[in-house]
N, C-alpha and C positions, 0 to 999 in steps of 0.2 A: 615531493621534492620540487615540483613545479611551483608550488605556492611560495616557497622561499625565494626562488629566482624571480618570480613575477613581482614580489614585493621589492626586491632590490631594484628592478627595472622601473617600477613606479616611483620609488623614492628618487632615483637619479633623474627621472623625467621632471619631478616636482622641483628639484634643485636647480634646474636650468634657469628658472625665473630669477634666481638669486645671483647668477653669474653675470654681473654687470659692474661697470666701474664704480668704485667706492665701497664695495662689499668686502668684508674681511673673510678670510678662509675659516676663522673660528666661528663666525656666525653661520656659515654654510654647514659646518660640522654640527653645530648645536641643533639646527633644524633637521638635519639628517637623523640624529639620535632621537629627537622627539617623534618624528614620523615612524621610525622603526619600533620604538617602544609603544606608541599609541596603537600600532597594528598587532601588538602582543608578541613581538619578536625580540631578539637580542642582537645587538651589534656583534658581528663576528670578529671584527678586528680589535675592538677596544679591550685591552688587557692581554691580547694575544702576544706572547713573548715580550710583554711589557709595552706594546704600542699604546699610546695614550688617547687615541681618538677613534671615532666611528668611521670616518672616511680618511683615505689618503688623499691629500690635496697637493698636487705637484704643479708648480708654475714654471712655464717657459723652458729653461734648460734642466729643470728637475724632472727626472725620468719616472720615478715611482717612490712610494712610501714617504712623501712629504707630510710633515706634521702640521695640521691646521693651527693657526695662531693669529696674531694681530696684523699680519700682512694684508695690506689693502690692494685689491685688484685694480689694475689700471687699463685704460683703453689700449687695445692692441696686444694684451697678454693672451696666452692660451693656458687653460687650466685643465689638468687631468684629475678626474675624480674616480677613485677606485673604492668599492664598498662591498661588504659582505654582511649577511645576516644569518641567524639560526632561527628556524621556525619549524615546529613539529618534529624536531629531531634531525632535520636536514639543513644543509647549508646552501646558500645561494651566493653568487659572486659575479660582478659585472664592473666594467669600467668604460669611461668615455672621456674624450678630450673636447673641450668646448672653447669657442672664441669668447673673449671679453670685449664686447662692442665690435667695432670694425677692426679687422686684423689685416696684416700685410698679405699680399698675394702669395708669397712663398710659404708663409705659415699656413694659409688655407690649403695650398697644394699638399703640404705635409699631412694635414688632417685627412684629406681625401684619399691619398695614397695609403695611409695606414689603415683606414677603414676598409678600403678595397682589398688590402692584403689580408685582413681578417676574414672577409667574405670568401676569398680564394682558399684560405686555409680550411674554413668550415666546409667548403664544397668537397674536400677530400675525405670527409667523415663518412665512412661506409663500412658495413660489416665485412671483415676480411682484409681491410686496408691496413696499412702500417702507420704507426704514430708519426714516423718521420716524413710521411707523405704531406702532412699538414705543414710542418716547418719548411719543407722544401718549397711548397707553393708560396708561402709567405715570403721567404727570402728572395725567390726569383722575382716576384713582383716588386718588392722594395728596392732591390739593387738595380732593376731595370730602369728605375726612376732616379737613380743616383744617390739614394739614401742608404743607411746601414741599419742592421738589426742588432739589438742589444743581446749579448750572449750570457751575461751574468744572471739574468732573471728569465724564467720560463713559465709556461703554463703547467697545468697539473690536473689530475683527477680530483673530483669533488663528490661528496655524498653525505655520509654520516659524519665525516670529518671534513674540515676546511681544505686540507691539503692531503690528497691521496695519490697513490701510484696510478698511472704512470706519469712521469714528467713529460711535458710537451714543449720541446724547444721550438723556437721560431726560425730555425736554420738547419742546414745539413742536407745530405743526399736523401733521395726518396728510397722507399723499399726496405727500410731498416726499423728495428725496434719492435715492440710488442704489436701483435695483431689486434685490431679493433673488434670488439665483440658486442653483440646486441645488449643493451642495458647499461653499458658504460656511460659515464658522464664526464666530459672534459671541459675544463676552463681554458679556453684558447685566448691568448692575450699578447699579441705582438706589441713590442715597444720599439719604436723606430726613431732614429736620430737623423737630423738633417746633415750632420757631419760624420765624424768617425764613430765606430761602435762602442768604444771604451767608456766606462763610467767609473765614478768614485763615490764613496759614501762619506757624507759630512760628519762632523764631530758629534752630532746628536745621535749617531749610531743607526739612523734610519734613512734619512733623505739621500737618495742616489741621484747624482747629477751627471750630465755629460762632461767628460774630461776636457773637451775643447770649448765648452760653453755654448754649443749649438742647441737649437730647439729640439724638443723630443715630444712625441705623441704616443698615446697608449689607448687602445680599444680592447674590450674583452667581452666575450659571451660565454655562458655555460651551455654546452651542447650535448644532447643525448644521442647515442648511436642507436638507430632503429633499422629494421629490415628494409625500410624504404628510403633511408638516407638520414641526414642530420635533422634533429629537432632542436631548435634554438629555444631553450627554456627561458632565457632572459629577453626574448623578443616580445614586445607588447602587441596585442592584437590590434589591427587597424580600427579606427573609429567607425562606428556604424554610420551608414549613409542611407538616405531615403532614395526611392526609385529602384529601377531594375538593377540587378547585380551585374557587375563588370568583371570579366575574367581577364587574367593576365599572368605573366610569368612570376613565379614566386621569388626568383633570384637565387642563384647558387645552388639550386636544387634543395633548398631548405624550407622549413615550414614552422609556423608559430603554433599551429593547432593540428596535430596528427590524429589519426583514428584512435579510438579508445584503447585498442590493444597495445598502443605504444606509450601510454601514459605512465610516467615514472613517479 
C-alpha cells in the first residue's frame, strides 16, 4: 500500500514545476495521467462516479473536485491538486495547495495554517485514540487563526477501496467515534476557508466552491496507524545528503520510514 501512496506523492511533487502562470489545468492533468500510467498504475479518480479527470484541480475559491480544463493559471492564484492512484490492488490519496507565482500574504498564511492543521491532526493518530481527536485538533488550530473548516467534505479510510470507513471529519469534539487500531489507514484532509465554512456545488455537478467567494486551501496525507504513532505513507523520504548524519525532530511525532514490522 505504501507503493501506491508514494507514487501519488511523487507525481504531485513532479507537477509542482507546471504550476506557473500561463499553464492550463488540463495540461497539468494530462501530465499527471501520463506519469501514473507510465508507472504501471491507474488513476483512481478518472471514471469514479463519472469524474472525468486524473486530478481534481481547484483554483482560488474552489474548495475541491475542480475539473481540469482550459483555464489558464494566473500570477497570484492558488491551486489545490487532489489525486489518487490504484497500484498493486491498493489505493493512494494525497492533496496539496500550491501558489502560482507570487501570492498575497493572506493567501500564503491560509496555506501555512491549513498545512499546520493537517500536521496537528496527524499528531493525534495513535492506537486507542478516537477518530474525532483528529478533527478536533484540526478545527481548534484553524479557528484560532480566524478561518473556518468545511463540513460537507471529510477524510476517510483507504486501502483496497478508495473510500472506506471510518469517515474522518475535520471538526467536532474530541473523544468520540471509532477507536483507532493498528493497521488502519486514514486519508486526513482538512479543507479550510478564509471566510465562512459553507460551500456550494456548481452546475457541473462536481466543483465545490466557497459560498462567499473566499479563498480555500486543501492538504491531505494518507496515514497508517502503528504502535509507535502515525506513519505518513504519502510523505516522501528526504533527499540523500553527503557528510555526517544530522538528527532532529521528525515533526508531529510522525515518520516517513518506520521499522519493517509497521510496513503496510
